[in-house]
N, C-alpha and C positions, 0 to 999 in steps of 0.2 A: 776732565779737568786738567789732566796732565798735558794733553795736546793743546789746550787753551793757554796754559802757562808757557808752554814752549813757544807758541806764536807771539805771545805778549812780552817775552822776557826782555826785549830792548826798552819797552816802556813801563813795565810793571814787574816788580819782584814778587813772585808768589812762592809760598812755602805750603805745599799741599800736605795735609795731615789726615789721618783717619780715612785711608783709602780702602777700597774693598779688599785689598790684599792684607789689610791690617786686622781684619776680623769681620764680625757681623756688621752688615750695612747699618749705618746710623746709630750704633749702640753707644748711647750717652754722648752723642756729638751732633746729631742732626738738628734741623731747624725746630722741630716739635720738642725735642728734649730741652733745648735752650729756653724755648718760650714757656712751655708748660712747667718744667721743673725749676725755671729761673736759675739755672746753673750754667757755668761755662762749659764748652765742649771738652771731652776727654782730649788730652794731648796738649793743652795749653795752660799756662800758669801765669800768675801775677808777676813773678820775678823776671822771667825771660820774655814775656810778651807784652810788657807794659807799653801802652800807647800804639800798639800795632792794630791795624784794622783786621778784624776776624769776621769770616763769613761762613755760615753754616747752611747747608742745603738740606732738604729732606730727601727721601729715597728716590723719588722721580724727578727731582730738581724743579718742581713747580712752585716751591716756596723757599724763601731765603730770609734769614735774619742776620743782622749785623751786630757785633758786639766788640768791646774793648775794655782793657784794664786802665783805669786812670793812673795818674802819677803816684797816688797813695795806695795802689793796688786794688781799688774798688772795681768790681766787674759791672759794666753797664751794657744793657741790651737795647737795641733799636729794632723793634718788631715792625711788622707790616703797617699797623696803625700809625706809628711814629714815622715810618718811611713815607707814607702817603702825605702826612701833614708837612714834613720837610720839603718834599718834592713840590707840593701844591704852593707852599709859601715861597719857594725858590722861583718857580715859574711865574707866579703872580707878580712878585716884586721885579723880576727882570723884564717882563712884558711892560710894566709901568716905566722902568728906566729907559727902555727902547721906544717909548711912546706908542706902543702897539696894544695897550690894554683895552682900547676901545675898538680895535680891529678884530679881536678874537673873543669868543665866549668860552669860558673855561669852567669845567666842573671836575670834581674828584668822585669817581664812582666807587662806592664801597659795597661789600656784600652784607648780608644779614649777620654775618659773624663779626663785623667790625665793632669796635668799642664805640658806644654813643658819644662818649666825651671827645673822641677823636673827631667824629663828624661835626660836633658843635664847635670844636676849635678850628677846623678847616672853614666852616661857615663864618667864624669870626674874622678870618683873614679876607673875607669877601669872595670866597670861592664856594660855588654851589656844591651840594652833595645830594643829588636827586634820589639816590637809593639808600642813603644812610639812615639808620634807625635813630631817631631823635627822642630824647627823654622828655 
């Protein structure tokens, strides 16, 4: 992460917290902690991090969740199901704007662990979810 932040510093300001040098890997800060406990990562707070984009990785960096504190200090989590829905909606809308929606067939592939409501919502956008569990 430190190397990535260094390479992106001209385009993106990164403030890396909870590094391996700070203690046990992902202790109260990784993607699973945020998603399962529904708590913000250690090292961030509503006063100093209001409206900042926060990203939490899990130990092997194959899962990521986004979060932020609203203006009133409420912590909000954007997990994988929400990420998939946001990306599917964005792509679907922009393909239509570009007049390319009939040129491409689009689907959002979800695992068996995905929230069924997420798949239903993505379907309501007109995007197929061939592997989503439906209620």
